N, C-alpha and C positions, 0 to 999 in steps of 0.2 A: 671446499677443498679448499684453501688459500693459497696463498704465492705471489714472489717478489713482482712488482710494479714499477722499477727505477729508481732513482733517484729524487726527492726534493725537499721544499722545505715550508713551513709553515708560512714564509713572508712568500714563497713564490703563489701561497694561497687568497693570501687575504693583507701583502704588505705590512707596513707599521700600524694601519688600523687596527690598535686592537690594546684591551686595557686589562690590568695588572687588578689584582687585589686595591693599591693605595688609589686606585682608579686615576691615574695620568697617563692620558697615551702617550702608548711609543711613541706618536706622529704628536710631535711640536707644536702643530698647526691647529691640533685640537687644545677643550679648554677641560683644566685639572680639574678634579673638586673642586680646589681652594681655588676659582675662580668661577668657580659657578655657586656658591655658598650663597650666595648673598639675593644674587636673581633667582633664584629655585625658592628661598626661605625653607632652606635645609629644616629638619625639626632639631636635630643632635647635632652638637658639635663635634664627636667622636665618628670614627670611620665608620660606615656602613658597611654589612653586607651583602652576601647574593641576595636573598631573595628579604629584604629591608625596602619599601614603598624608596628611601631617601636615594638607598641607589638606586632603582630603575627608573630615579627620577634625573639622575645624575648621568645615566647613558643614554637616556632616549634620547637628552638634549646634546650628546657626544655626536651620537647617533642621525639627527639631522643635519650638527654642523659638518659633521664629515661629506655628509650627502651633499651637503652645499658646495661642499669644497671642490668635489668631483664634479658636479652637471648642479651649477650655476640657480640654474630657473624649473628644478625636479622637486617634489614634494614630497614628501614619504606617509601613503597612507596605511600598508602594507607591514608583517613580520613573519618571518620564518625563521625558527630556532629549533637546529640542533643541538641534541644534550646526551646524555647516560644515565641520567638518576631523576626517578619522576617524582621525587618529594622536592630536592634543588632543584632542578632547574624547569621543571614545571611550574613550579613558583614564580623562578625568575622571568621565564616566560612571562607568567597572566601579569605582571605587574609591572614587565614592561608595551605591556598592550596596554593596561589603563594609563601610564603616563606620557605613552604618544598617542594617544586617541587611536588605538590602529587597530585596524582585526589581523587576525594572526592566524595560523597553525604552531604545534610543534610535533618532531619526530624526538622520540625517546629511545636508544635506541644500546641494546648488546646483543654480544653473541653466547647461546646456551646450542652447543654442536651436542652436545649430547638429548636432545629434547628435538620434538618436532616443531618446525617454525610456525609462529604462535603469532597473528595481528591483531590489534585493537582502536579502537576507534573511540573517547568518549572526552567530550566536555573537551575538543579544539586540542586533543593529544594526540597522534598519531605513533602508538609503543609497538615496535618489536623486538622480537628476541634471534632479531638478524641486523647486523650489519649492512647486510645485504638486502636488504628490504628497502633500506632508501628509495632507489629511483622508481619499484611503485611506487615509494608517499609523494614523490614528484607528479607521477603520472596522476596518483587520488585528485591531486590540487587541481588537476587539470583538471580531472573533469566535478571538481565542482566551485568552478569558472574564479579562477581563485591568482588574479593579476601576477605574472612574475616580471616586471619592468624596472627601468628606470621609474617608480617608484616604489619600488618593494624594498628592504633591508636580508639579508640573510646572517641573524648575528650563528657562531656555532660557541658553543664552547671549547675550550683547547685541552683539557686534562681526561684523560680516559675519554674523551671522545674524539676530537681531530687528530692526537697524538693518541699511543698505549688506551687503544680500543677496551672499553669493558668486556669482560669475558674472555678478548685474546690477546694481549697486550698489554693489563694494567699492571701487569703483576710486578712486572720492570720500575714503573712508577712507583710504586707504594717499599718498594728496595731499596731505590736510589733514596727517597725519603727518611726512611730506618739509619741506610751509612750513612746520610747526611748527622742525624741524632749520634749514631757508634763513636765517630769522628771527629765530634763536639766531644764528648762526656770524657773518650780515650787522652782529647789532646789537654784536658784540663783535670783530670785526674792522675796522671803520671803513671809509673808504677804502683798505684793502688786499684786503677780500672781494674775490672774482673769479667771480662766477653760475656761468661756464660751468664754469671748473675746478671746482668744488664738488661740481656736478651726475654729475662725472664723476665724484668723487670714491665720490658716492657709490651713486648704479647700478651701479660697480663691485662694492664691497664692501659691497652691501648682497645676494649673490647664495649660494645657499647653498655654492658651493664655498669662502666665508674665512668659516662660520660657526665651524669652530673655534674663529677669529681672532678675533671676535667676540662667540662664543658668542650671535648671534642677539639683539643685548639693544640694541635702539634709542638706549639713552642714549650704550653702550661708541659705536657706532658716530657721532655728533653727536659726541660727544668727540673722535672719531678724524677726523672731518672738522673739527671746528675747527681740528685741530692743527697739519695737515695745510696747517691755510691759513696756517701761519707759515712763519717760516725754517729753523724747528725738522728739521722731517721733511720729505724729497722723497719726492712718492708712489711713481714706479719702483722709489726705491729699496727703501720699505718691502715692493710686489708681491714685489721678488727674495727678501728675507729671508722676508717667510712662505713663499714659493715650496721655498726652498730649508734652512727648515725653523731659521731663525735667531731668530726673533718669532716665537713660539707660540701668545701670546694675550693679551685685551688685558691682563691683569695687570702681562702682561715691556713692556709699549706705556706704558703708565700710569707707572710706576718710571721707566721711561729720561727722562721728560719731568720728572720728580719731580729728578731726576738734572741736571738742564738748569734746572732750576725758577730761575733766575739770568741767562740767556740772553730769559727772556720780552722780549720788545718791550711789553708795558703793564702796569699793575698790575692794572688790567680782568681780562685772558689768566688773574693769578698769581692774582688771588681766586676765580675762576670755579676753577680747577688745583688749585687749595685743598682747596674744598667737597667736591667731586669726589672729591682724593683720599682726605679722612674716611671721606664715605660709602663707597665702596667699599671702605677693610679696616673699616667697620664691615660688610657683607656684604649692602648699603644695592644691589636692584639695583635701583632705579631712581637712582642718582645726580648724572643728570644736569639738574637742579629748572627749571634756568632755560629748560633746552627742554620739557620739559612740560609748565611753564605756559603758554609759547607754543604748544603744541599742545590744551592749552586752545581756548586765543584763536581758532587757525584751524581746530579744530573745530567749534566753540559756533557759528562765519559761518557753517557748511554747510546748517546745519538752515535749514527753511524752503524757499518757494519763492515768492522772486514774481512774481503776478500776472500771467498770461497766456505764463509761460516754461514752451514746446512741452515734453513730455515726455523726448524723445528728448537735449534739451539739458538736462536738472533730473539727468536720470540720470548724467553726466556732473560732475555742477557738482553738485551737492544733496547730504547722508545723510539717506534717506526711511527711512522702517517701512516691512519687510515684512506686505503686508495678511495675505498665508496666515500668519503668524504670530498676527499679532494678532487674529485669526476664532478662532482654534486656542484660544489664549489664554483668550480672553472665555467659550467653547464651555464649558471646561471647569473656569472661575471658576463660570459658573452651577448645573458640575454638585456645586462644594462645591472642586475640587481647588486644594488650593494653590499660587497663580500664585509665582517667585520668578527674579529676572536677577542674571545671575553674566555678571565680566566681567577680562577681565584686565588690562583698561587700569589702566594706574597712578591713581592717585588724584587725582593733583595736575595730570592731561590731563581730570578727569572733574571738577569741582568747581570753582566758582571763590573766588580769593580772600576775605577778606575785603573789602578795600577793594569789592570789583568784585563780592559778595555785597551790598552795602549799595546800590553805583546798582544791582541788581534782576537779576543777571545770576543764572540755573540752573545746577544740577547736569548735565551732558546729557541726564540721565533727565528728565526735566522740561517738557526744551524739544520745542514744538510741529514739528511738521512733516508733510507729507502720506506719505498711506499706498499702498502702490503694489505691486500684484500680477497676477496674470494673471485674466480676463476669463474 
């Protein structure tokens, strides 16, 4: 049974020690990827993704320097990682251990309340279908004589781990992203926007069977939804082309749009296409900036819970902090462990614009919301 545990923010867990997708720490005392490229001899000029070895090299150096900021005489030797996906987070964890030369253990969690609790240990990963198993994981580390002190760093995934816990509160994170897409497409199409058609396209193309085409990239998917709202493409024809191998990937799709640029029905659509097309050619994995700005607004609006709102309602409408994660982080910080946040959410979807910041809006990790966990 889950219940409320008061209010907090992710800032209370790790301060500004967090990096989002652009690998620019919120704490400006730490080096960004641009400061580290030459020093680390990174292999690619493009921004690495979470499972890339270059990503691990950058984050490992940021962790070392974060430790030196707090405790100049301490050297990291161990890593504890908390995440929610076996493939992405476990791979990122293993890469970080290799990049840092650290011993490590990872906890991969989710809630499956309709099933019996199941825990498993394999290759340095402790997996459970209960977030409430986190204290047992820490006890397990104690039995392994795995030190939890100033030579240890705790890296916590943000999305669907620290907030919007997978299996418990994660659908709200997805709904915020979908609302960001919907707002963007509706604003750009104006009176031509058809919400039912938009939702049908989004939900169909968001399935894993289309990942080869969309690259599982929400910026690409949002752009495709936008263009399918115009007269340039017919959705059934596009699906058939994908299935028949006539349309292989997103780059081929946006190339077609570029060739038909003059046929676009408005100057606003041409301007957005030009922006996305330029950034795609530059290798930017987050090329649809207008969508991500709306995603930030939609996500920030879901933090906090109005007084009197029932837990059952809040779990499906509000983004909340995972209490088990918050408690473990607090306990480990008191032992001297460095606590650091990691997010694959684009910076444009995580920070307010300069104008919004002047009005008092905060980065997502500084927003207060309720904590929820098993009693």
